[in-house]
C-alpha positions in Angstrom: 123.5 153.6 121.6 120.0 151.6 121.5 120.5 151.2 118.0 123.8 150.0 118.5 122.7 147.0 120.8 120.0 146.4 118.6 122.6 145.8 115.8 124.6 143.8 118.1 122.0 141.6 119.2 120.7 141.1 115.7 124.1 140.0 114.8 124.5 137.7 117.8 121.4 135.8 116.8 122.5 135.7 113.3 125.4 133.8 114.1 123.9 131.4 116.5 121.1 130.9 113.8 123.8 129.9 110.7 125.6 127.9 113.5 122.8 125.7 114.3 121.7 125.5 110.7 125.4 124.4 109.9 125.4 122.0 112.8 122.5 120.3 111.6 123.6 120.1 107.9 126.8 118.7 108.1 127.3 117.1 111.8 123.7 115.1 111.8 123.1 111.9 109.7 119.2 112.2 108.9 119.8 108.2 107.5 121.2 107.2 110.5 118.6 108.6 112.8 116.0 107.0 110.5 117.6 103.7 110.9 117.6 104.1 114.7 113.7 105.1 114.4 113.4 101.8 112.3 115.8 99.6 114.4 113.1 101.3 117.6 110.1 100.1 115.8 111.3 96.8 115.2 112.2 96.5 119.4 108.5 97.8 119.8 107.3 95.2 117.9 109.1 92.2 119.3 107.4 93.6 122.5 104.4 93.3 121.3 103.9 89.6 120.7 100.7 87.1 121.0 100.4 85.8 124.1 97.6 83.2 124.9 96.8 82.1 128.6 95.9 78.6 129.9 96.2 76.8 126.2 94.7 73.6 125.6 95.4 71.3 122.3 93.8 68.0 121.5 94.4 65.7 118.4 93.9 62.5 117.3 96.6 60.2 115.5 97.0 57.0 113.5 95.5 53.9 115.5 93.0 56.2 117.3 96.2 57.2 119.9 95.2 60.7 120.9 97.6 63.6 122.6 96.4 66.4 124.6 98.9 69.3 125.6 98.2 72.1 128.4 100.2 75.4 128.9 100.0 77.9 131.1 100.3 80.2 128.4 102.2 80.3 124.9 103.6 83.1 122.6 102.9 82.7 118.7 106.5 82.7 116.7 106.2 86.2 114.4 108.0 84.3 111.3 105.7 81.1 111.2 101.9 81.2 112.5 102.0 77.9 113.2 104.7 77.2 115.8 104.1 78.5 119.2 106.4 78.8 122.3 104.7 77.2 125.6 105.5 77.4 128.5 104.6 75.3 132.0 103.7 72.3 129.2 101.8 69.4 130.5 101.3 66.6 127.8 99.1 63.7 127.6 99.5 60.9 125.2 96.6 58.5 125.2 97.7 54.9 123.5 94.5 52.8 121.9 95.3 49.4 123.7 97.3 50.4 126.8 97.7 53.2 129.6 98.9 57.1 129.0 102.3 59.1 129.0 102.8 62.3 130.9 104.8 64.2 130.0 105.9 67.7 131.4 108.4 70.5 130.8 109.5 73.8 131.4 109.1 74.8 128.0 107.9 73.5 124.3 107.6 74.3 120.6 104.5 73.3 119.4 103.8 73.0 115.9 99.6 73.1 114.8 100.2 71.8 111.7 101.4 68.6 112.2 100.8 68.4 116.3 105.1 67.8 116.3 106.0 68.6 119.8 109.7 69.5 121.3 109.8 69.5 125.2 112.9 71.0 126.9 113.8 72.2 130.0 113.2 69.7 132.7 111.7 67.4 131.0 109.9 64.4 133.1 108.0 61.5 131.3 106.1 59.1 133.3 104.5 56.0 132.2 103.3 53.4 135.0 105.8 52.5 137.4 108.3 54.5 134.7 109.7 57.6 135.4 112.3 59.0 132.5 114.1 62.4 133.4 116.1 64.4 130.6 116.8 68.2 129.1 114.5 66.9 125.7 112.3 65.2 124.5 110.9 65.5 120.6 107.8 64.2 119.8 107.6 63.7 116.0 104.1 62.7 114.9 104.9 63.2 111.4 107.6 60.5 111.6 105.7 58.4 114.2 108.7 58.5 116.5 109.6 59.8 120.4 113.2 60.7 120.9 114.2 61.5 124.2 117.6 62.8 124.4 120.3 64.7 126.8 121.3 63.7 130.5 118.5 60.6 130.2 118.1 59.1 133.0 115.5 56.2 133.5 114.2 54.8 136.7 111.3 52.1 137.6 111.3 50.2 141.2 114.6 48.5 140.8 116.0 50.0 138.4 118.1 53.1 137.5 119.4 53.9 133.8 121.8 56.4 132.1 121.8 57.1 128.4 122.4 59.5 125.7 119.2 58.7 123.6 115.8 57.1 123.7 113.8 56.4 120.3 110.0 55.0 120.5 108.2 54.2 117.3 104.6 55.5 118.4 102.8 52.9 116.7 104.7 49.7 117.7 106.1 51.2 121.2 109.3 49.4 120.2 112.7 51.4 121.6 116.1 51.8 121.2 118.0 53.2 124.4 121.9 53.5 123.1 124.6 56.1 123.6 125.9 58.7 121.1 129.5 57.8 121.4 129.9 54.1 120.4 132.7 53.8 122.9 131.0 54.5 125.7 128.3 52.0 127.0 124.5 52.4 128.6 125.1 52.6 132.3 122.0 50.5 134.3 122.1 49.9 138.6 119.8 47.5 140.0 118.4 48.3 143.2 117.6 46.1 145.9 
């Protein structure tokens, strides 16, 4: 009887092993598993970012104008090491013969090669008694241009102005304020 049970046990073991091998060969796709592992590795790489805390960059531009940008922290772009995503950003632009412009935003892209900075999310620009709120401010040193756009609200002591875009020449300090839709007009309200 023991011999009969041993043979039955051996046959059941062979059936389970054969079923397991059959399942592995025909119902699992090793290429798919490899792709899933590669995908998981890429996600792990994305999680491993180059974060830097308390960043400060300083530069001097044409006409001895200087620029300082500080951020609570920044993340280096994996695709382009010259670009950095900054968070809680404060910038100061010092004109040679005049006062400084202070800029703050929640986020900014900074290019360490040409110092171009794209401020976005709750941008605030302050110059003397002038204050500008907007969604975006691109400070383009390679073009010697500052461009403020999206939901612009300009305030000074007795004026409130609403526009779509403001272009500022960083050398001459000339500015152009306008609406993107030519049929609309810049709104100006004088305060008493």
